[in-house]
Each structure stands twice: as structure tokens, then as C-alpha cells.
C-alpha positions in Angstrom: 69.3 173.2 159.3 69.2 176.9 160.5 72.1 178.7 158.8 71.0 182.2 159.7 74.2 184.2 158.0 76.1 183.7 154.8 78.2 185.4 152.7 77.1 183.8 149.6 73.7 183.0 149.3 74.2 180.4 147.0 75.8 178.3 149.0 73.1 178.1 151.1 71.0 176.4 147.9 73.9 173.6 147.9 73.5 173.2 151.5 69.4 172.7 151.3 70.3 169.9 148.4 72.9 168.3 151.0 71.3 168.5 154.3 69.4 164.8 154.8 73.4 164.1 155.2 73.6 166.0 158.4 72.3 165.6 161.6 72.0 169.5 163.0 69.3 170.5 165.1 67.4 173.8 164.5 68.1 175.1 167.6 71.9 175.4 166.1 72.2 178.5 164.4 74.7 178.7 161.5 76.8 181.7 161.0 79.1 181.2 157.8 81.5 183.6 156.0 84.4 182.9 154.0 88.2 182.7 155.4 91.6 181.8 154.8 91.6 178.4 157.0 88.0 175.9 157.7 87.2 176.6 161.0 84.2 175.2 162.8 83.7 177.5 166.1 81.2 176.1 168.7 79.4 179.0 171.0 76.1 177.5 173.1 73.7 176.9 170.4 76.2 178.8 167.4 78.2 177.5 164.6 80.8 179.7 163.4 82.0 178.6 160.3 84.8 180.1 157.7 85.4 178.2 154.3 88.2 178.8 152.6 86.5 177.4 149.0 82.4 177.3 148.6 83.1 173.4 149.0 85.0 173.6 152.7 81.5 175.1 153.7 79.8 171.3 153.4 83.0 169.8 154.9 82.6 171.9 157.3 78.7 171.5 158.4 80.0 167.9 158.3 82.5 168.2 160.7 79.9 170.3 162.8 77.6 167.3 162.6 80.1 164.6 163.3 81.1 167.1 166.4 77.2 167.3 168.1 76.8 163.4 167.2 79.7 163.3 169.4 79.5 165.8 171.7 82.5 167.1 171.2 82.7 171.1 170.7 86.3 171.7 170.7 87.6 174.2 168.0 87.9 172.7 164.4 90.6 174.6 162.2 92.4 173.2 158.8 94.7 174.4 156.0 94.2 174.3 152.5 96.8 172.6 151.1 94.8 172.0 147.5 93.3 174.9 145.7 92.1 172.1 143.3 91.5 168.6 144.4 88.9 166.1 143.8 88.4 162.8 141.7 88.1 161.7 138.0 85.7 159.1 136.9 86.4 156.7 133.8 83.8 156.4 132.2 84.5 154.9 128.8 86.2 151.8 129.8 82.1 150.0 129.3 80.5 151.8 132.3 79.0 154.7 132.3 77.2 156.1 135.3 73.8 157.0 135.8 73.7 161.1 135.7 71.8 160.4 139.0 74.8 158.2 140.2 77.2 161.1 139.1 74.9 163.0 141.8 74.9 160.7 144.6 79.3 160.5 143.5 79.3 164.5 144.0 77.6 164.3 147.3 80.3 162.2 148.7 83.0 165.0 147.3 80.9 167.7 148.7 80.4 166.3 152.2 84.2 165.8 152.0 85.0 169.1 150.8 86.8 168.1 147.1 86.0 170.4 144.6 86.5 169.1 141.1 84.9 166.1 139.5 86.7 165.3 136.1 84.5 163.1 133.7 86.3 160.9 131.3 84.4 160.9 128.1 86.6 159.6 125.5 84.0 158.8 123.0 80.3 159.3 125.8 79.5 162.1 124.2 77.6 163.7 120.9 78.9 164.9 118.3 76.5 166.7 115.3 76.8 164.5 112.2 78.8 161.7 113.7 76.6 159.0 114.6 78.7 156.0 115.1 80.6 158.5 117.9 79.3 156.5 120.9 77.2 154.6 119.1 75.8 151.9 121.5 77.8 152.9 124.0 75.7 154.5 126.5 77.0 158.2 125.6 75.8 161.2 127.5 73.3 163.7 125.5 74.1 167.4 126.0 70.7 167.8 128.3 72.6 164.9 130.5 75.7 166.8 131.0 74.4 169.8 131.4 72.1 168.1 134.0 75.1 166.8 135.7 77.8 170.1 135.8 74.6 172.5 137.2 73.9 169.8 140.0 77.7 169.6 140.8 78.0 173.4 140.6 75.4 173.7 142.8 77.5 172.3 145.5 80.3 173.8 144.8 81.9 170.8 142.8 83.3 171.9 139.0 82.6 169.6 136.8 85.6 169.0 133.8 85.1 167.2 130.6 87.8 165.1 129.4 88.3 163.9 126.5 91.0 162.5 123.9 92.1 164.3 120.6 95.4 162.0 119.7 95.4 158.4 121.4 93.0 156.6 123.0 90.1 156.6 120.4 90.2 153.3 119.5 86.6 152.8 120.0 85.4 155.3 117.9 88.3 154.8 115.2 87.3 150.9 114.4 84.5 152.7 112.6 84.2 153.8 109.0 82.9 157.3 109.6 86.5 157.5 111.3 88.7 156.5 108.4 89.6 160.1 107.7 90.5 160.7 111.0 93.1 157.8 111.6 96.7 157.0 111.8 96.6 153.8 113.4 94.3 151.8 115.0 94.6 154.1 118.4 95.8 157.4 117.3 94.2 160.2 115.2 96.3 161.2 112.6 97.9 164.3 113.1 98.9 167.4 110.6 95.9 166.6 108.4 92.9 169.1 108.5 89.7 166.9 108.5 91.3 165.5 111.9 91.6 168.8 113.0 87.8 170.3 112.2 86.7 166.7 113.9 89.0 168.1 116.9 86.9 171.0 116.6 84.0 169.8 116.3 84.4 167.5 119.6 85.6 170.5 121.7 82.8 172.9 120.8 80.4 169.9 121.6 81.1 169.1 125.1 82.6 172.4 126.0 79.0 173.9 125.5 77.7 171.5 128.1 80.0 173.1 130.9 80.3 175.9 132.9 84.0 175.7 133.3 86.7 177.1 131.3 89.6 174.1 131.6 89.6 171.0 129.1 91.6 168.1 129.8 92.3 167.0 125.9 93.9 163.7 126.9 96.9 162.8 124.4 98.3 159.9 127.2 99.8 156.9 125.8 100.6 158.0 122.3 103.8 156.9 122.0 103.3 155.1 118.3 102.1 158.5 116.8 103.0 159.0 113.2 103.6 155.2 112.8 100.4 154.3 109.9 98.3 156.1 107.9 100.6 159.4 109.0 103.7 157.7 107.8 102.0 156.2 104.9 101.0 159.9 103.3 104.2 161.6 104.9 106.9 159.3 104.9 109.4 159.5 107.9 109.4 162.7 110.1 110.6 163.3 113.7 107.8 162.7 115.9 108.8 165.5 118.3 107.9 167.9 115.5 104.0 165.7 114.7 103.8 165.6 118.2 105.1 169.6 118.9 102.7 171.0 115.7 99.0 168.8 117.0 99.8 169.9 120.3 99.8 173.6 118.8 96.7 173.0 116.8 95.0 171.3 119.2 95.3 174.0 122.1 94.7 176.8 119.6 90.9 175.1 119.0 90.5 175.5 122.5 91.7 178.8 123.2 89.2 180.4 120.0 86.6 179.0 123.0 87.7 180.7 125.5 89.1 176.9 127.2 92.7 176.7 129.5 94.0 173.1 128.0 95.3 170.7 130.0 97.2 167.4 128.8 98.7 164.3 129.8 102.3 165.2 129.9 103.3 161.6 129.5 103.4 161.6 126.1 105.9 164.5 125.9 108.1 162.0 127.8 107.3 158.8 125.4 108.0 160.6 122.2 111.0 161.9 123.5 112.5 158.5 124.4 110.7 156.6 121.4 108.5 154.6 123.4 105.2 154.1 124.7 105.8 154.6 128.3 109.1 156.7 129.6 110.8 156.1 132.8 111.6 158.4 135.6 115.3 159.0 134.1 114.3 160.5 130.9 115.3 164.5 130.3 112.8 166.4 127.9 114.8 167.8 125.0 114.6 171.7 124.8 113.3 171.1 121.3 110.2 170.2 123.2 110.0 172.3 126.7 110.6 175.4 124.3 107.9 174.5 121.9 104.9 173.9 124.6 102.0 176.6 124.2 102.1 178.7 127.7 98.8 178.4 128.4 98.9 174.8 128.6 98.4 172.8 131.9 100.6 169.5 131.7 99.6 166.4 133.9 102.0 164.1 135.6 100.3 161.1 136.6 102.2 158.2 138.8 100.0 155.5 139.9 102.1 153.0 141.1 105.9 154.3 143.4 105.9 154.3 146.8 109.1 156.9 146.0 108.9 160.2 147.5 111.6 161.2 145.5 110.2 160.0 142.3 107.3 162.5 142.6 109.4 165.4 144.0 111.8 165.3 140.7 108.9 164.3 138.1 107.0 167.1 139.8 110.3 169.7 139.7 110.8 168.1 136.0 106.9 169.1 135.0 106.1 172.6 137.0 109.2 173.4 134.3 107.9 173.2 131.5 104.8 175.8 131.9 104.9 176.8 135.5 101.9 175.1 136.6 101.2 170.8 136.9 98.2 168.7 138.0 99.3 165.8 139.8 97.1 162.5 139.1 97.4 159.9 141.6 95.6 156.5 141.8 92.0 155.3 143.3 93.1 151.8 142.3 89.9 150.7 141.0 91.1 148.8 137.9 92.3 145.7 139.3 89.0 143.9 139.2 85.8 143.8 140.8 87.1 145.1 144.7 88.7 147.9 145.1 92.0 147.9 146.6 92.2 150.8 149.6 95.3 149.4 150.9 97.0 150.4 147.5 95.0 154.1 147.4 96.7 154.7 150.8 100.3 153.2 150.7 101.4 154.9 146.9 99.0 158.5 148.0 100.9 159.4 151.1 104.1 160.1 149.2 102.5 161.6 146.3 100.8 164.2 148.7 103.8 165.4 150.7 105.8 165.9 147.9 103.0 167.6 146.0 102.7 170.1 149.1 106.2 170.1 149.8 106.7 171.9 146.1 103.4 173.9 147.1 101.6 172.0 143.6 98.4 173.4 144.3 96.1 170.6 142.1 95.4 166.9 142.5 93.2 164.5 141.2 92.3 161.2 142.4 91.9 158.6 138.9 89.1 156.2 139.2 90.1 154.2 135.7 88.1 150.9 135.1 90.7 148.9 132.7 89.5 146.2 131.1 85.3 146.1 131.4 84.5 148.6 134.5 84.6 145.6 137.1 85.1 147.7 140.0 81.8 149.4 141.5 82.2 153.2 140.8 81.0 153.7 144.9 83.4 151.1 146.3 86.3 154.2 145.9 84.9 156.5 148.1 87.2 155.5 150.4 90.0 157.0 148.1 87.9 160.6 148.0 88.4 160.6 151.6 91.9 159.9 152.2 92.4 162.8 149.1 90.3 165.2 151.0 92.1 164.7 154.6 95.2 165.6 152.3 93.6 168.7 151.0 92.8 170.3 154.4 95.7 168.3 156.4 99.7 168.3 156.0 99.9 165.1 157.7 96.4 162.6 157.7 95.5 161.5 161.0 94.1 157.8 160.2 92.4 157.9 163.6 89.9 161.0 162.2 89.9 160.0 158.9 88.3 156.9 159.4 85.4 158.7 162.2 84.9 161.2 159.5 84.6 158.7 156.9 82.5 156.2 158.9 80.0 159.1 159.4 79.7 160.2 156.2 79.5 157.6 154.1 77.6 155.3 156.9 79.4 152.3 156.4 82.8 150.4 158.3 86.5 151.7 157.1 87.6 148.4 157.7 85.3 146.8 155.0 87.3 148.6 152.8 90.5 147.8 153.5 89.6 143.8 154.1 88.4 143.7 150.7 91.6 144.7 149.2 93.0 141.7 150.0 90.9 139.8 147.6 94.1 141.0 145.0 97.1 139.0 147.1 98.0 138.2 150.7 99.9 141.4 151.3 101.6 140.1 154.4 103.9 139.5 151.5 103.4 142.3 149.4 107.3 142.7 149.3 107.7 139.5 147.7 106.2 140.6 144.3 108.5 142.6 141.8 105.9 144.4 140.3 101.8 145.2 140.4 101.5 143.1 137.2 102.8 140.4 138.8 101.3 140.9 142.7 97.8 141.9 141.0 96.8 138.2 141.2 93.2 137.9 142.3 91.2 139.0 138.9 94.0 136.4 137.5 92.0 133.4 139.7 89.0 134.6 139.1 88.7 134.4 135.4 91.3 131.9 135.0 90.2 129.0 132.6 89.9 125.4 134.5 91.5 123.7 131.7 93.7 125.4 129.7 95.5 126.9 133.4 97.1 130.2 132.4 97.8 131.0 136.0 98.4 127.0 137.5 102.4 127.7 138.0 101.9 130.3 140.2 99.1 128.6 141.8 101.0 125.8 142.7 104.3 127.8 144.0 101.5 129.1 146.6 98.0 127.7 147.4 95.3 130.5 148.2 92.6 128.6 148.6 92.7 128.6 152.1 93.6 132.3 152.4 90.5 133.0 150.3 88.3 130.6 152.5 89.1 132.6 155.7 88.8 136.0 153.9 85.6 135.3 152.5 84.2 134.2 156.3 85.9 137.6 157.9 83.8 139.6 155.1 81.1 138.1 156.3 80.8 140.1 159.4 80.6 143.4 157.6 77.0 141.5 155.7 73.9 143.0 157.9 75.9 145.8 159.8 75.9 147.9 157.3 72.4 148.3 155.8 73.3 150.7 152.9 76.3 149.4 151.7 74.7 145.8 151.7 74.7 145.2 148.2 77.5 146.0 147.7 79.8 143.6 150.7 77.2 140.6 149.8 78.7 140.8 146.4 82.5 140.9 147.8 82.1 138.5 150.3 80.6 136.0 147.3 82.9 137.3 145.0 86.0 135.8 147.3 84.1 133.1 148.3 84.0 132.2 144.6 88.1 132.6 144.4 88.1 129.6 147.3 86.8 127.3 145.3 88.2 128.5 142.3 91.9 128.1 143.6 90.9 125.1 145.1 90.4 123.0 142.2 93.5 124.7 140.1 95.7 124.0 143.0 94.5 120.1 142.7 93.2 119.6 139.5 96.2 118.4 137.0 97.8 117.4 139.5 95.6 114.9 140.4 95.4 114.0 136.4 98.9 113.9 136.0 99.2 111.1 139.1 95.8 109.5 137.9 94.0 110.4 141.3 90.6 109.4 140.0 88.7 109.5 142.9 89.3 113.8 142.9 88.3 114.2 139.4 85.8 112.1 140.1 85.0 114.7 143.0 86.1 117.3 140.9 82.9 116.4 138.3 80.3 115.4 140.6 80.6 118.1 143.5 83.6 120.8 143.2 82.8 122.1 139.2 78.9 122.3 140.2 79.5 124.2 142.8 81.8 126.8 141.1 79.5 126.9 138.2 76.7 127.9 141.1 79.0 130.4 142.5 79.7 131.7 139.3 75.7 131.8 138.8 75.7 133.3 141.9 78.2 136.5 141.6 77.3 137.1 137.9 73.5 138.2 139.2 74.9 140.2 142.4 77.2 141.6 139.6 74.6 142.6 137.3 71.9 144.0 139.9 74.9 146.7 141.4 75.4 147.9 137.5 72.1 148.4 136.5 71.6 150.4 139.6 74.8 152.7 139.2 75.1 152.5 135.5 73.6 152.3 132.3 73.1 149.0 130.5 75.4 149.3 127.9 78.8 148.1 128.4 77.2 144.7 131.1 77.1 142.4 127.5 80.6 142.1 128.2 80.7 141.2 131.8 77.3 138.9 130.9 80.0 137.2 128.1 82.0 136.8 130.8 80.1 135.2 133.3 78.6 133.1 131.2 81.7 131.8 129.4 82.9 131.1 132.9 79.8 128.8 133.2 80.5 127.5 129.8 83.4 126.3 130.7 83.0 124.6 133.6 80.6 122.8 131.8 83.1 121.5 128.8 85.6 120.6 132.1 82.7 118.4 133.4 82.4 116.7 130.4 86.0 116.6 129.4 86.6 115.2 132.8 83.6 112.3 132.7 84.7 111.4 129.3 88.1 110.3 130.3 86.3 108.6 133.6 84.3 106.7 131.4 86.9 105.9 129.0 85.7 107.7 126.2 88.7 109.5 125.9 92.1 108.6 126.4 93.7 111.7 127.8 92.8 114.9 128.6 94.8 117.2 126.4 94.5 120.4 127.7 96.1 119.4 131.2 98.7 117.7 129.8 101.6 120.8 128.5 104.2 122.0 131.3 103.1 125.3 132.6 105.1 128.1 132.4 104.8 131.6 134.6 102.1 134.1 133.4 104.1 136.6 132.2 103.0 139.7 130.1 101.3 142.9 130.1 98.6 141.6 128.5 98.1 139.3 131.5 96.1 142.4 133.6 92.9 142.2 131.3 90.4 138.9 131.1 91.4 138.0 127.3 94.6 137.4 128.7 94.0 135.8 131.4 91.7 133.4 130.2 93.5 131.8 127.1 96.9 132.5 125.2 95.1 133.0 122.4 94.8 136.6 123.9 91.2 136.7 122.3 87.5 136.6 123.4 
């Protein structure tokens, strides 16, 4: 690649790091300079580029490379609608990406033109004299964080630490070392000098690893603030006052280090409404609005609404707080082992349109990994592309998006859409009143074959034929996408396992109640052994992907899940054989009436596998 003229020589170094991703012959001379818009113009064997952001140069080179590959030399022009746009990677729910994996992920961001990467690290970094902070969790050393930061900076991506300074601290607060900082099992003790000394150490440690002057301090989902040790020490106190005092203290600490503090705004609404979550209709009282630090940037997150008006109204409310708002949407990775491109697209479009209409210039896609980090991070690159196309275009042209995505990732767009249908049959998407109800794929996958918590749902709507057809169709992606064969093979086998599982769930209890011993024998001799082997296969594929992308810490959780499935299937075979052989008079687990699975905990493995909610 022949860059003969550029007005920022540092960007040439980034282009050198990314050059393997482009196919621009050396006879093409590239001239690049900063401009208001992203433009790519061809003049014979010259390519003239303007870029509004440093990272936009790498997007422009990707577009130029694609144009050359297609012999399409029309001028490309794009308008920047967001000054800051990128992704948040959740590195705190078991899975901690290797440094090399984050670099590879950042490469995709740069090629698409995204310029911010938030690293969500609750306790996944070092704090001096706190050995239990991130203990055996795969925490990053300072050297590792600095390496990530340096690499991202070299390709135009701003790496930003995202820690927690109020709620979401359960993984550290479980240890005796944290006794002095604990209000409740999840929340730090506010209005306590020992806590603020700890927070100061945390901010000092993590901020020393990054060039950015931004820090995300979390504070989301802390609606029970002041309800534990705080209450025992201080008695009842208005939680609004506790929260405002805490925000001020933590923001003052951030300011000591020259940092701009960012928090999730939902904590303000939750405390104002007296709940853990607050609906969109809650109005924030002046007591809170008028007492927020002026340097504070609130985040409005919404991963679930399809309604443009919901986003618009809430963004207006947030923007009135301190004059600046960051929108966080969802890149749907938190409902099991497959990514949901369908939901990502459906929900991102109205959100990003509202941001543009209100001139909200910062937007981030959240890659959460709730309940064990079952989804491979690299399956979410589709979401990166969707946010990137919104960043540079008023409306997303789906044909262009697909073409650009497939060129950059060297794989098929449709493979990501099709894996979405693991979660449920979206042809009947609107039949489900909420995402908690319609996300059944993971529940089928981890449900127990005897203590059938999802038997009611599976009898209302049989899914085995659906999953069998989906797995058969997904086979077509394997062998055609060599860089992604391992990932797609797992997805195919994951879906196929659900087909086998659902067939058993649809028939086992009914066969038992009807006295159909022929089916019970088939289950014990054939169907359940086949299902056991399917779990062994998907488990081995899952393990291979994990160790390729992530540090080893945390996989013990998935090992236990897969091993538990195998063991429970063996128990089911034993119980059925004992019944058929007359050793027991009944299979007691199959007798009780089945009720619908309802409740918040059903999103997670422990609530799916057993009504005890424990594992």
C-alpha cells in the first residue's frame, strides 16, 4: 500500500498495522488529509481521501479496497453523525479476553471506522495491597492494560476504562478483605471514608494504564443503596441524599486525576422511584437534577425498546441534566451461546435515528455477557458494523452494509442473521409479551430432562422440528467461510443439540403419564445417549473457542454446566431403566403438574436447571 501524502504521519503507522486487511495494489498512490466528511475519490491510479476522524482513514481505506476489488470507482462520500461511536466489551462475567483477542477485535473496529472501546472491568484489574480484587478471575496486569491502550491508540481507537464504584461489586465484596467497603452483597458502603480511600486507589490504578481522560464509573442497578450495613450504622436516610453525596465524592476523586466522570443515569431514576429499575415515565426530581456535578456525563442505556419515541423522550430528559449524554444500545450477546443479529438491528435503528435527530453525538453498542460469557465475542462483529454504518450515514443501506461487512470479515452476513433464530421462532416474534418470555433457546439448552421447568412452554409450542431444520440449513455455512469454520461449526452443533433436547422434552413426560414404555425404552437406549454425546461435542467445541479467545479463568463455570448436563442425562437414563425394570414404582420427577416458567431469574443457568435457583 502506497501512501505518498498524509497530513498526520502517525496515521500511516496505523495503516501499516492494518495493511493485511486491504487489497490495494502498490501502483495506487494514496493522498489523505483531514476533512469535514469522509470521501474517497479515484483519479486513474490515485486515491484521494479525506477523513473527519483519525479512525475514519482506515474505514476509507477499507471502502477504497472494496471498490477496487469490484472495479467500482465512483466517488464515496459519507457524513459523520457521531463524534464518538464504538463498543463496550463486558470482561467481568467469567470471560476475560486475551490481549491479542482485544487487538484483533479493535482491528475490526478501526476497519469499520469506530473510535471508542470501553473495557468493562469490575474487578479485572490490579489494585495495590488488595490481593483478593480479581483473585483467580483473570484480571489484567497494568502492563497488559497499557499494551491494549497503546495498540488501540495506534489505530485511532480510544480505549476507556469502565469500572464500578457503587453497585455490581459482588464478586469482590464476597471476600473478607472487602468487609469494610460492603453495604449490601452488591453495593459499596457510601458516606464512609474507608470506601473512598479504596475508590481513590482503584481510580489511580486503572487510570494510570490509559491515555484517555475519560473514566466510566458505573453506578448502575444500585437501587438498594443504603439498605444494608449503611442502614445499620446510620439508620434511615433519604437515598437521594446518599446517592448525590456519593456521586459528588467519586466525581471529585476523578477530577483529582484530571478525568471526566461518566455514570449510568438509571441509578438516578431508580433511587428517585424507589426501585431497582425505573420506567420511562419516571420524572427526575429537581433535588437530583440540580445537584449533579457539572462535569458528569450520564449514560442513557436502553437495550430493549423498538419505539423511537421512547428513545427520543428519554434522551431529551437525560440531555437536560448536565448538557451532555452518551447513548448505550445493545449488541445482543447475553442470551446464550449465539449472538442475536436480528434483535440488534431491530432495536438499534430507532435508537440511532433518535440520537441523530437530537444531535446526540456519542453512542456505544454494549456487548454484555450475562450469566457466564457463553457467547463468543467475535460473533458480535455484526453489531459493530451496524453501529458503524449509522455513524457515517443518515440511514443504513442494508445492501451496502452486507457487502461491506462481508468484505471486512471475510464471511457471510446471513450466517449471523440465521444464528439469531436459535433463540426462538421470530416469525411469531410479536406473540411474546417480553424478551424474558420469548428468549427460550438457552432455556431449552440447559433445562433438565427430568425436572422440566420449561415443559409447559415446550408442550405449547413444539420446537424440535424447527431446530432440526435450522441446524440443517446452518450446515451450508460450514466449509465456505474458513476463517469462521470453528465458530460456525459450534453454532450448528449447538442448534442441533437443541433439536435433540426439545424432542425428548416434548415427549418424555407425556409418554410416562400415558404409560408408553416403548418410548421410555427408546429414550433410555437411544435418544438420551445421543443427547449426552451431543453435549460432549458442543462442550468440546465451546472449550476450544474459549481458550482461543479468552484467558482460561472462568471456563470452569461452563465445564461444570456441560458436565452437569452429561451427569443429569446419565441420571435420567438410570431412573428410566430402574422404572422399566421394576426397581422403582414411579419416576417421581415426572409426576408434578408443569407450570409456566416465569420470573427474572429464569434468564440464568441456575434458574433454568433447578427451581432451587442454586447451582
